[in-house]
Predicted model as a PDB file, atoms N, CA, C, CB and O in Angstrom, pLDDT in the B-factor column:
MODEL        1                                                                  
ATOM      1  N   MET A   1     -10.746  14.636  39.228  1.00 52.00           N  
ATOM      2  CA  MET A   1     -10.876  14.940  40.962  1.00 52.00           C  
ATOM      3  C   MET A   1      -9.814  15.541  41.337  1.00 52.00           C  
ATOM      4  CB  MET A   1     -10.984  13.686  41.977  1.00 52.00           C  
ATOM      5  O   MET A   1      -8.775  15.417  40.689  1.00 52.00           O  
ATOM      6  N   ASP A   2      -9.898  16.429  42.641  1.00 66.00           N  
ATOM      7  CA  ASP A   2      -9.448  16.886  43.161  1.00 66.00           C  
ATOM      8  C   ASP A   2      -8.163  16.588  44.048  1.00 66.00           C  
ATOM      9  CB  ASP A   2     -10.214  17.151  43.397  1.00 66.00           C  
ATOM     10  O   ASP A   2      -8.319  15.594  44.756  1.00 66.00           O  
ATOM     11  N   THR A   3      -6.684  17.341  44.203  1.00 85.00           N  
ATOM     12  CA  THR A   3      -5.690  17.150  44.631  1.00 85.00           C  
ATOM     13  C   THR A   3      -6.392  16.906  46.416  1.00 85.00           C  
ATOM     14  CB  THR A   3      -4.610  18.382  44.129  1.00 85.00           C  
ATOM     15  O   THR A   3      -7.450  17.356  46.856  1.00 85.00           O  
ATOM     16  N   ILE A   4      -5.469  16.141  47.055  1.00 90.00           N  
ATOM     17  CA  ILE A   4      -5.936  16.726  48.621  1.00 90.00           C  
ATOM     18  C   ILE A   4      -4.230  16.862  48.981  1.00 90.00           C  
ATOM     19  CB  ILE A   4      -7.121  15.329  49.935  1.00 90.00           C  
ATOM     20  O   ILE A   4      -3.322  16.198  48.481  1.00 90.00           O  
ATOM     21  N   ALA A   5      -4.160  17.606  49.689  1.00 87.00           N  
ATOM     22  CA  ALA A   5      -2.679  18.075  49.965  1.00 87.00           C  
ATOM     23  C   ALA A   5      -2.631  18.154  51.351  1.00 87.00           C  
ATOM     24  CB  ALA A   5      -2.230  19.486  49.317  1.00 87.00           C  
ATOM     25  O   ALA A   5      -3.400  17.566  52.111  1.00 87.00           O  
ATOM     26  N   ASN A   6      -1.290  19.231  51.819  1.00 89.00           N  
ATOM     27  CA  ASN A   6      -1.515  19.438  53.578  1.00 89.00           C  
ATOM     28  C   ASN A   6      -2.493  18.262  54.264  1.00 89.00           C  
ATOM     29  CB  ASN A   6      -2.400  21.104  53.935  1.00 89.00           C  
ATOM     30  O   ASN A   6      -3.646  18.404  54.671  1.00 89.00           O  
ATOM     31  N   TRP A   7      -1.666  17.061  54.261  1.00 92.00           N  
ATOM     32  CA  TRP A   7      -1.687  16.218  55.044  1.00 92.00           C  
ATOM     33  C   TRP A   7      -1.294  16.451  56.369  1.00 92.00           C  
ATOM     34  CB  TRP A   7      -1.154  15.418  54.583  1.00 92.00           C  
ATOM     35  O   TRP A   7      -0.089  16.698  56.416  1.00 92.00           O  
ATOM     36  N   ARG A   8      -1.865  16.469  57.506  1.00 91.00           N  
ATOM     37  CA  ARG A   8      -1.442  16.405  59.161  1.00 91.00           C  
ATOM     38  C   ARG A   8      -2.145  15.256  59.788  1.00 91.00           C  
ATOM     39  CB  ARG A   8      -1.907  17.823  60.073  1.00 91.00           C  
ATOM     40  O   ARG A   8      -3.295  14.877  59.570  1.00 91.00           O  
ATOM     41  N   THR A   9      -0.770  14.490  61.057  1.00 86.00           N  
ATOM     42  CA  THR A   9      -1.154  13.619  61.290  1.00 86.00           C  
ATOM     43  C   THR A   9      -1.778  13.639  62.515  1.00 86.00           C  
ATOM     44  CB  THR A   9      -0.410  12.923  61.082  1.00 86.00           C  
ATOM     45  O   THR A   9      -1.345  14.443  63.341  1.00 86.00           O  
ATOM     46  N   SER A  10      -2.664  12.959  62.799  1.00 77.00           N  
ATOM     47  CA  SER A  10      -3.895  12.939  64.046  1.00 77.00           C  
ATOM     48  C   SER A  10      -2.045  13.167  65.676  1.00 77.00           C  
ATOM     49  CB  SER A  10      -5.411  10.292  64.016  1.00 77.00           C  
ATOM     50  O   SER A  10      -0.909  12.712  65.815  1.00 77.00           O  
ATOM     51  N   SER A  11      -2.967  14.108  66.394  1.00 75.00           N  
ATOM     52  CA  SER A  11      -2.395  14.869  67.694  1.00 75.00           C  
ATOM     53  C   SER A  11      -1.749  13.715  68.836  1.00 75.00           C  
ATOM     54  CB  SER A  11      -3.800  15.816  68.486  1.00 75.00           C  
ATOM     55  O   SER A  11      -0.807  13.837  69.619  1.00 75.00           O  
ATOM     56  N   TYR A  12      -2.824  12.367  68.534  1.00 70.00           N  
ATOM     57  CA  TYR A  12      -2.797  11.394  69.125  1.00 70.00           C  
ATOM     58  C   TYR A  12      -1.906  10.306  68.475  1.00 70.00           C  
ATOM     59  CB  TYR A  12      -4.007  11.113  69.323  1.00 70.00           C  
ATOM     60  O   TYR A  12      -2.336   9.166  68.645  1.00 70.00           O  
ATOM     61  N   SER A  13      -1.212  10.370  68.047  1.00 67.00           N  
ATOM     62  CA  SER A  13      -0.075   9.690  67.019  1.00 67.00           C  
ATOM     63  C   SER A  13       1.265   9.758  68.312  1.00 67.00           C  
ATOM     64  CB  SER A  13       0.319  10.927  65.161  1.00 67.00           C  
ATOM     65  O   SER A  13       1.773  10.699  68.921  1.00 67.00           O  
ATOM     66  N   ASN A  14       1.455   8.485  68.331  1.00 66.00           N  
ATOM     67  CA  ASN A  14       2.659   7.841  69.257  1.00 66.00           C  
ATOM     68  C   ASN A  14       4.148   7.683  68.399  1.00 66.00           C  
ATOM     69  CB  ASN A  14       2.131   6.156  69.800  1.00 66.00           C  
ATOM     70  O   ASN A  14       5.083   6.891  68.512  1.00 66.00           O  
ATOM     71  N   GLY A  15       3.940   8.580  67.695  1.00 62.00           N  
ATOM     72  CA  GLY A  15       5.527   8.868  67.001  1.00 62.00           C  
ATOM     73  C   GLY A  15       5.957   7.880  66.173  1.00 62.00           C  
ATOM     74  O   GLY A  15       6.590   8.171  65.158  1.00 62.00           O  
ATOM     75  N   GLN A  16       5.666   6.571  66.503  1.00 63.00           N  
ATOM     76  CA  GLN A  16       5.503   5.214  65.477  1.00 63.00           C  
ATOM     77  C   GLN A  16       4.429   5.028  64.422  1.00 63.00           C  
ATOM     78  CB  GLN A  16       5.269   4.000  66.297  1.00 63.00           C  
ATOM     79  O   GLN A  16       4.255   3.954  63.845  1.00 63.00           O  
ATOM     80  N   GLY A  17       3.548   6.380  64.145  1.00 53.00           N  
ATOM     81  CA  GLY A  17       2.394   5.689  63.111  1.00 53.00           C  
ATOM     82  C   GLY A  17       1.144   4.438  63.404  1.00 53.00           C  
ATOM     83  O   GLY A  17       0.387   3.760  62.709  1.00 53.00           O  
ATOM     84  N   GLY A  18       1.456   4.611  64.881  1.00 64.00           N  
ATOM     85  CA  GLY A  18       0.202   3.076  65.392  1.00 64.00           C  
ATOM     86  C   GLY A  18      -0.766   3.990  65.919  1.00 64.00           C  
ATOM     87  O   GLY A  18      -0.789   4.986  66.643  1.00 64.00           O  
ATOM     88  N   MET A  19      -1.918   2.931  64.981  1.00 71.00           N  
ATOM     89  CA  MET A  19      -2.720   2.939  65.341  1.00 71.00           C  
ATOM     90  C   MET A  19      -3.616   4.942  64.818  1.00 71.00           C  
ATOM     91  CB  MET A  19      -2.269   2.294  66.761  1.00 71.00           C  
ATOM     92  O   MET A  19      -4.513   5.371  65.543  1.00 71.00           O  
ATOM     93  N   CYS A  20      -3.194   5.672  63.739  1.00 85.00           N  
ATOM     94  CA  CYS A  20      -3.376   6.627  63.677  1.00 85.00           C  
ATOM     95  C   CYS A  20      -3.848   6.897  62.093  1.00 85.00           C  
ATOM     96  CB  CYS A  20      -2.352   7.175  64.264  1.00 85.00           C  
ATOM     97  O   CYS A  20      -3.425   6.291  61.109  1.00 85.00           O  
ATOM     98  N   VAL A  21      -4.770   7.894  62.115  1.00 88.00           N  
ATOM     99  CA  VAL A  21      -5.739   8.723  61.185  1.00 88.00           C  
ATOM    100  C   VAL A  21      -3.969  10.293  60.653  1.00 88.00           C  
ATOM    101  CB  VAL A  21      -7.839   9.604  62.686  1.00 88.00           C  
ATOM    102  O   VAL A  21      -3.016  10.626  61.357  1.00 88.00           O  
ATOM    103  N   GLU A  22      -4.441  10.860  58.888  1.00 91.00           N  
ATOM    104  CA  GLU A  22      -3.905  11.724  59.031  1.00 91.00           C  
ATOM    105  C   GLU A  22      -5.205  12.175  57.910  1.00 91.00           C  
ATOM    106  CB  GLU A  22      -2.295  11.728  58.922  1.00 91.00           C  
ATOM    107  O   GLU A  22      -5.613  11.366  57.077  1.00 91.00           O  
ATOM    108  N   VAL A  23      -5.739  13.498  58.026  1.00 94.00           N  
ATOM    109  CA  VAL A  23      -6.583  14.382  57.263  1.00 94.00           C  
ATOM    110  C   VAL A  23      -5.802  15.285  56.649  1.00 94.00           C  
ATOM    111  CB  VAL A  23      -7.569  15.046  58.008  1.00 94.00           C  
ATOM    112  O   VAL A  23      -4.818  15.881  57.087  1.00 94.00           O  
ATOM    113  N   GLY A  24      -6.535  15.360  55.161  1.00 95.00           N  
ATOM    114  CA  GLY A  24      -5.807  16.178  54.205  1.00 95.00           C  
ATOM    115  C   GLY A  24      -7.247  17.618  53.478  1.00 95.00           C  
ATOM    116  O   GLY A  24      -8.435  17.700  53.790  1.00 95.00           O  
ATOM    117  N   ALA A  25      -6.663  18.254  52.768  1.00 93.00           N  
ATOM    118  CA  ALA A  25      -7.854  18.608  52.270  1.00 93.00           C  
ATOM    119  C   ALA A  25      -7.366  19.284  50.715  1.00 93.00           C  
ATOM    120  CB  ALA A  25      -8.670  19.664  53.397  1.00 93.00           C  
ATOM    121  O   ALA A  25      -6.239  19.586  50.323  1.00 93.00           O  
ATOM    122  N   GLY A  26      -8.505  19.365  50.130  1.00 90.00           N  
ATOM    123  CA  GLY A  26      -8.176  20.098  48.653  1.00 90.00           C  
ATOM    124  C   GLY A  26      -8.915  20.923  48.474  1.00 90.00           C  
ATOM    125  O   GLY A  26      -9.297  21.398  49.543  1.00 90.00           O  
ATOM    126  N   ALA A  27      -9.495  21.526  47.338  1.00 89.00           N  
ATOM    127  CA  ALA A  27     -10.425  23.073  47.011  1.00 89.00           C  
ATOM    128  C   ALA A  27     -11.447  22.023  47.692  1.00 89.00           C  
ATOM    129  CB  ALA A  27     -10.814  23.956  44.968  1.00 89.00           C  
ATOM    130  O   ALA A  27     -11.103  21.881  48.865  1.00 89.00           O  
ATOM    131  N   ASP A  28     -12.410  21.352  47.429  1.00 92.00           N  
ATOM    132  CA  ASP A  28     -13.346  20.104  47.484  1.00 92.00           C  
ATOM    133  C   ASP A  28     -13.624  19.283  48.320  1.00 92.00           C  
ATOM    134  CB  ASP A  28     -13.145  19.391  46.816  1.00 92.00           C  
ATOM    135  O   ASP A  28     -14.782  18.993  48.621  1.00 92.00           O  
ATOM    136  N   LEU A  29     -12.626  18.792  48.815  1.00 94.00           N  
ATOM    137  CA  LEU A  29     -13.101  17.414  49.508  1.00 94.00           C  
ATOM    138  C   LEU A  29     -11.481  17.687  50.653  1.00 94.00           C  
ATOM    139  CB  LEU A  29     -13.217  15.512  48.058  1.00 94.00           C  
ATOM    140  O   LEU A  29     -10.487  18.412  50.601  1.00 94.00           O  
ATOM    141  N   VAL A  30     -12.100  16.463  51.731  1.00 96.00           N  
ATOM    142  CA  VAL A  30     -11.162  16.442  52.315  1.00 96.00           C  
ATOM    143  C   VAL A  30     -11.039  15.026  52.322  1.00 96.00           C  
ATOM    144  CB  VAL A  30     -11.177  17.159  53.416  1.00 96.00           C  
ATOM    145  O   VAL A  30     -11.887  14.392  51.694  1.00 96.00           O  
ATOM    146  N   GLY A  31     -10.005  14.327  53.008  1.00 95.00           N  
ATOM    147  CA  GLY A  31      -9.618  13.303  52.716  1.00 95.00           C  
ATOM    148  C   GLY A  31      -8.864  12.848  53.947  1.00 95.00           C  
ATOM    149  O   GLY A  31      -7.957  13.558  54.381  1.00 95.00           O  
ATOM    150  N   VAL A  32      -9.231  11.545  54.618  1.00 94.00           N  
ATOM    151  CA  VAL A  32      -8.803  10.406  55.924  1.00 94.00           C  
ATOM    152  C   VAL A  32      -8.658   9.313  55.444  1.00 94.00           C  
ATOM    153  CB  VAL A  32      -9.789  10.121  57.101  1.00 94.00           C  
ATOM    154  O   VAL A  32      -9.547   8.638  54.924  1.00 94.00           O  
ATOM    155  N   ARG A  33      -7.110   8.922  55.614  1.00 92.00           N  
ATOM    156  CA  ARG A  33      -6.226   8.017  55.292  1.00 92.00           C  
ATOM    157  C   ARG A  33      -5.471   7.705  56.758  1.00 92.00           C  
ATOM    158  CB  ARG A  33      -5.301   8.569  54.080  1.00 92.00           C  
ATOM    159  O   ARG A  33      -5.364   8.493  57.697  1.00 92.00           O  
ATOM    160  N   ASP A  34      -4.865   6.009  56.662  1.00 89.00           N  
ATOM    161  CA  ASP A  34      -4.438   5.877  57.226  1.00 89.00           C  
ATOM    162  C   ASP A  34      -2.639   5.861  57.824  1.00 89.00           C  
ATOM    163  CB  ASP A  34      -5.128   5.369  57.087  1.00 89.00           C  
ATOM    164  O   ASP A  34      -1.859   5.107  57.242  1.00 89.00           O  
ATOM    165  N   THR A  35      -2.207   6.613  58.821  1.00 85.00           N  
ATOM    166  CA  THR A  35      -0.784   7.049  58.402  1.00 85.00           C  
ATOM    167  C   THR A  35      -0.102   5.767  58.226  1.00 85.00           C  
ATOM    168  CB  THR A  35       0.012   8.010  59.496  1.00 85.00           C  
ATOM    169  O   THR A  35       0.774   6.002  57.393  1.00 85.00           O  
ATOM    170  N   LYS A  36      -0.033   4.498  58.576  1.00 84.00           N  
ATOM    171  CA  LYS A  36       0.647   3.341  58.278  1.00 84.00           C  
ATOM    172  C   LYS A  36       0.699   2.599  56.948  1.00 84.00           C  
ATOM    173  CB  LYS A  36       0.238   2.567  59.088  1.00 84.00           C  
ATOM    174  O   LYS A  36       1.603   1.886  56.513  1.00 84.00           O  
ATOM    175  N   ASP A  37      -0.948   3.056  56.170  1.00 88.00           N  
ATOM    176  CA  ASP A  37      -0.708   2.411  54.460  1.00 88.00           C  
ATOM    177  C   ASP A  37      -1.064   3.616  54.057  1.00 88.00           C  
ATOM    178  CB  ASP A  37      -1.731   0.981  53.672  1.00 88.00           C  
ATOM    179  O   ASP A  37      -2.120   3.889  54.628  1.00 88.00           O  
ATOM    180  N   ARG A  38      -0.724   4.489  53.358  1.00 87.00           N  
ATOM    181  CA  ARG A  38      -1.068   5.726  52.780  1.00 87.00           C  
ATOM    182  C   ARG A  38      -1.421   5.638  51.454  1.00 87.00           C  
ATOM    183  CB  ARG A  38      -0.088   6.622  52.896  1.00 87.00           C  
ATOM    184  O   ARG A  38      -2.206   6.427  50.928  1.00 87.00           O  
ATOM    185  N   ASP A  39      -1.045   4.993  51.052  1.00 90.00           N  
ATOM    186  CA  ASP A  39      -1.333   3.972  49.993  1.00 90.00           C  
ATOM    187  C   ASP A  39      -2.296   3.240  49.375  1.00 90.00           C  
ATOM    188  CB  ASP A  39      -0.892   3.299  50.175  1.00 90.00           C  
ATOM    189  O   ASP A  39      -2.594   3.092  48.190  1.00 90.00           O  
ATOM    190  N   GLY A  40      -2.913   2.624  50.831  1.00 91.00           N  
ATOM    191  CA  GLY A  40      -3.681   1.760  51.060  1.00 91.00           C  
ATOM    192  C   GLY A  40      -5.583   2.290  50.706  1.00 91.00           C  
ATOM    193  O   GLY A  40      -6.598   1.604  50.822  1.00 91.00           O  
ATOM    194  N   GLY A  41      -5.416   3.842  50.235  1.00 91.00           N  
ATOM    195  CA  GLY A  41      -7.232   4.316  50.222  1.00 91.00           C  
ATOM    196  C   GLY A  41      -7.262   5.618  50.759  1.00 91.00           C  
ATOM    197  O   GLY A  41      -6.246   5.904  51.393  1.00 91.00           O  
ATOM    198  N   THR A  42      -8.358   6.724  50.676  1.00 93.00           N  
ATOM    199  CA  THR A  42      -8.459   7.607  51.204  1.00 93.00           C  
ATOM    200  C   THR A  42     -10.393   7.668  51.305  1.00 93.00           C  
ATOM    201  CB  THR A  42      -7.504   8.664  50.458  1.00 93.00           C  
ATOM    202  O   THR A  42     -11.148   7.206  50.450  1.00 93.00           O  
ATOM    203  N   LEU A  43     -10.709   8.205  52.292  1.00 94.00           N  
ATOM    204  CA  LEU A  43     -11.987   8.427  52.601  1.00 94.00           C  
ATOM    205  C   LEU A  43     -11.978   9.904  52.184  1.00 94.00           C  
ATOM    206  CB  LEU A  43     -12.398   8.064  54.102  1.00 94.00           C  
ATOM    207  O   LEU A  43     -10.993  10.625  52.339  1.00 94.00           O  
ATOM    208  N   THR A  44     -13.090  10.292  51.667  1.00 95.00           N  
ATOM    209  CA  THR A  44     -13.676  11.113  51.212  1.00 95.00           C  
ATOM    210  C   THR A  44     -14.700  12.006  51.951  1.00 95.00           C  
ATOM    211  CB  THR A  44     -14.045  10.572  50.369  1.00 95.00           C  
ATOM    212  O   THR A  44     -15.724  11.433  52.322  1.00 95.00           O  
ATOM    213  N   PHE A  45     -14.553  13.557  52.268  1.00 95.00           N  
ATOM    214  CA  PHE A  45     -15.808  13.781  52.022  1.00 95.00           C  
ATOM    215  C   PHE A  45     -15.521  14.700  51.440  1.00 95.00           C  
ATOM    216  CB  PHE A  45     -16.732  13.878  52.906  1.00 95.00           C  
ATOM    217  O   PHE A  45     -14.481  15.032  50.871  1.00 95.00           O  
ATOM    218  N   GLN A  46     -17.409  15.613  51.693  1.00 95.00           N  
ATOM    219  CA  GLN A  46     -17.390  17.004  51.109  1.00 95.00           C  
ATOM    220  C   GLN A  46     -17.436  17.908  52.343  1.00 95.00           C  
ATOM    221  CB  GLN A  46     -18.663  17.302  50.062  1.00 95.00           C  
ATOM    222  O   GLN A  46     -18.353  17.659  53.127  1.00 95.00           O  
ATOM    223  N   PRO A  47     -16.483  19.069  52.703  1.00 94.00           N  
ATOM    224  CA  PRO A  47     -15.910  20.019  53.299  1.00 94.00           C  
ATOM    225  C   PRO A  47     -16.831  20.369  54.424  1.00 94.00           C  
ATOM    226  CB  PRO A  47     -15.590  21.066  52.401  1.00 94.00           C  
ATOM    227  O   PRO A  47     -16.311  20.305  55.538  1.00 94.00           O  
ATOM    228  N   GLN A  48     -18.418  20.819  54.357  1.00 95.00           N  
ATOM    229  CA  GLN A  48     -19.595  20.609  54.762  1.00 95.00           C  
ATOM    230  C   GLN A  48     -20.276  19.715  55.937  1.00 95.00           C  
ATOM    231  CB  GLN A  48     -19.964  20.328  53.826  1.00 95.00           C  
ATOM    232  O   GLN A  48     -20.919  20.084  56.920  1.00 95.00           O  
ATOM    233  N   ALA A  49     -19.851  18.177  55.419  1.00 96.00           N  
ATOM    234  CA  ALA A  49     -20.106  17.173  55.581  1.00 96.00           C  
ATOM    235  C   ALA A  49     -19.150  16.778  56.780  1.00 96.00           C  
ATOM    236  CB  ALA A  49     -20.103  16.547  54.407  1.00 96.00           C  
ATOM    237  O   ALA A  49     -19.537  16.112  57.740  1.00 96.00           O  
ATOM    238  N   TRP A  50     -17.354  17.447  56.564  1.00 94.00           N  
ATOM    239  CA  TRP A  50     -16.463  17.231  57.350  1.00 94.00           C  
ATOM    240  C   TRP A  50     -17.100  18.170  58.598  1.00 94.00           C  
ATOM    241  CB  TRP A  50     -15.024  17.541  56.714  1.00 94.00           C  
ATOM    242  O   TRP A  50     -17.440  17.629  59.650  1.00 94.00           O  
ATOM    243  N   GLY A  51     -17.222  19.522  58.405  1.00 94.00           N  
ATOM    244  CA  GLY A  51     -17.163  19.866  59.304  1.00 94.00           C  
ATOM    245  C   GLY A  51     -18.847  19.586  60.127  1.00 94.00           C  
ATOM    246  O   GLY A  51     -19.270  20.364  60.981  1.00 94.00           O  
ATOM    247  N   SER A  52     -19.492  18.554  59.737  1.00 92.00           N  
ATOM    248  CA  SER A  52     -20.678  18.837  60.437  1.00 92.00           C  
ATOM    249  C   SER A  52     -20.254  17.471  61.746  1.00 92.00           C  
ATOM    250  CB  SER A  52     -22.353  18.660  59.253  1.00 92.00           C  
ATOM    251  O   SER A  52     -20.755  17.410  62.869  1.00 92.00           O  
ATOM    252  N   PHE A  53     -19.182  16.471  61.142  1.00 89.00           N  
ATOM    253  CA  PHE A  53     -18.721  15.608  61.750  1.00 89.00           C  
ATOM    254  C   PHE A  53     -18.207  16.195  62.683  1.00 89.00           C  
ATOM    255  CB  PHE A  53     -18.060  14.870  61.175  1.00 89.00           C  
ATOM    256  O   PHE A  53     -18.728  16.035  63.787  1.00 89.00           O  
ATOM    257  N   LEU A  54     -16.851  17.189  62.548  1.00 89.00           N  
ATOM    258  CA  LEU A  54     -16.516  17.575  64.066  1.00 89.00           C  
ATOM    259  C   LEU A  54     -17.155  18.360  64.859  1.00 89.00           C  
ATOM    260  CB  LEU A  54     -15.464  18.090  64.203  1.00 89.00           C  
ATOM    261  O   LEU A  54     -16.673  18.301  65.990  1.00 89.00           O  
ATOM    262  N   ALA A  55     -17.987  19.038  64.779  1.00 90.00           N  
ATOM    263  CA  ALA A  55     -18.990  19.769  65.729  1.00 90.00           C  
ATOM    264  C   ALA A  55     -19.600  18.542  66.380  1.00 90.00           C  
ATOM    265  CB  ALA A  55     -20.188  20.805  64.940  1.00 90.00           C  
ATOM    266  O   ALA A  55     -19.570  18.498  67.610  1.00 90.00           O  
ATOM    267  N   ALA A  56     -20.171  17.501  65.680  1.00 86.00           N  
ATOM    268  CA  ALA A  56     -20.961  17.020  66.310  1.00 86.00           C  
ATOM    269  C   ALA A  56     -20.274  16.192  67.425  1.00 86.00           C  
ATOM    270  CB  ALA A  56     -21.773  16.429  65.490  1.00 86.00           C  
ATOM    271  O   ALA A  56     -20.808  15.872  68.487  1.00 86.00           O  
ATOM    272  N   ILE A  57     -18.625  15.799  66.911  1.00 85.00           N  
ATOM    273  CA  ILE A  57     -17.957  14.987  68.093  1.00 85.00           C  
ATOM    274  C   ILE A  57     -17.354  15.940  69.197  1.00 85.00           C  
ATOM    275  CB  ILE A  57     -16.726  14.025  67.512  1.00 85.00           C  
ATOM    276  O   ILE A  57     -17.087  15.688  70.372  1.00 85.00           O  
ATOM    277  N   LYS A  58     -17.193  17.308  68.353  1.00 84.00           N  
ATOM    278  CA  LYS A  58     -16.853  18.256  69.724  1.00 84.00           C  
ATOM    279  C   LYS A  58     -17.466  18.097  70.426  1.00 84.00           C  
ATOM    280  CB  LYS A  58     -16.843  19.508  69.817  1.00 84.00           C  
ATOM    281  O   LYS A  58     -16.974  17.670  71.470  1.00 84.00           O  
ATOM    282  N   THR A  59     -18.971  18.319  70.376  1.00 83.00           N  
ATOM    283  CA  THR A  59     -19.987  18.649  71.176  1.00 83.00           C  
ATOM    284  C   THR A  59     -20.501  17.286  71.713  1.00 83.00           C  
ATOM    285  CB  THR A  59     -21.027  19.495  70.435  1.00 83.00           C  
ATOM    286  O   THR A  59     -21.485  17.417  72.440  1.00 83.00           O  
ATOM    287  N   GLU A  60     -20.169  16.289  71.574  1.00 73.00           N  
ATOM    288  CA  GLU A  60     -20.195  14.476  72.131  1.00 73.00           C  
ATOM    289  C   GLU A  60     -21.607  14.150  71.939  1.00 73.00           C  
ATOM    290  CB  GLU A  60     -19.754  14.084  74.037  1.00 73.00           C  
ATOM    291  O   GLU A  60     -22.397  13.773  72.805  1.00 73.00           O  
ATOM    292  N   ARG A  61     -21.874  14.387  70.409  1.00 60.00           N  
ATOM    293  CA  ARG A  61     -23.711  14.724  70.104  1.00 60.00           C  
ATOM    294  C   ARG A  61     -24.105  13.401  69.368  1.00 60.00           C  
ATOM    295  CB  ARG A  61     -24.161  16.349  68.835  1.00 60.00           C  
ATOM    296  O   ARG A  61     -24.654  13.463  68.268  1.00 60.00           O  
ATOM    297  N   PHE A  62     -23.782  11.999  70.071  1.00 58.00           N  
ATOM    298  CA  PHE A  62     -23.450  10.879  69.286  1.00 58.00           C  
ATOM    299  C   PHE A  62     -24.676  10.119  69.652  1.00 58.00           C  
ATOM    300  CB  PHE A  62     -22.013  10.164  69.589  1.00 58.00           C  
ATOM    301  O   PHE A  62     -24.779   9.670  70.794  1.00 58.00           O  
ATOM    302  N   GLY A  63     -25.745   9.917  68.642  1.00 57.00           N  
ATOM    303  CA  GLY A  63     -26.137   8.352  69.595  1.00 57.00           C  
ATOM    304  C   GLY A  63     -27.476   9.632  69.684  1.00 57.00           C  
ATOM    305  O   GLY A  63     -28.501   9.410  70.328  1.00 57.00           O  
TER     306      GLY A  63                                                      
ENDMDL                                                                          
END                                                                             
């Protein structure tokens, strides 16, 4: 399994870890986890899928 490292906390964090996520990158995976519960599980995505998701939200192409 790919090791995910370099976790970054959302810039929308209130500094107390409330209502925030972190994103980390590995060689073949991108991970997303809850800042308050880092051991509670990680959603993983292929880098291309993650890039498509980011592009969609940046251009507001939902729905």
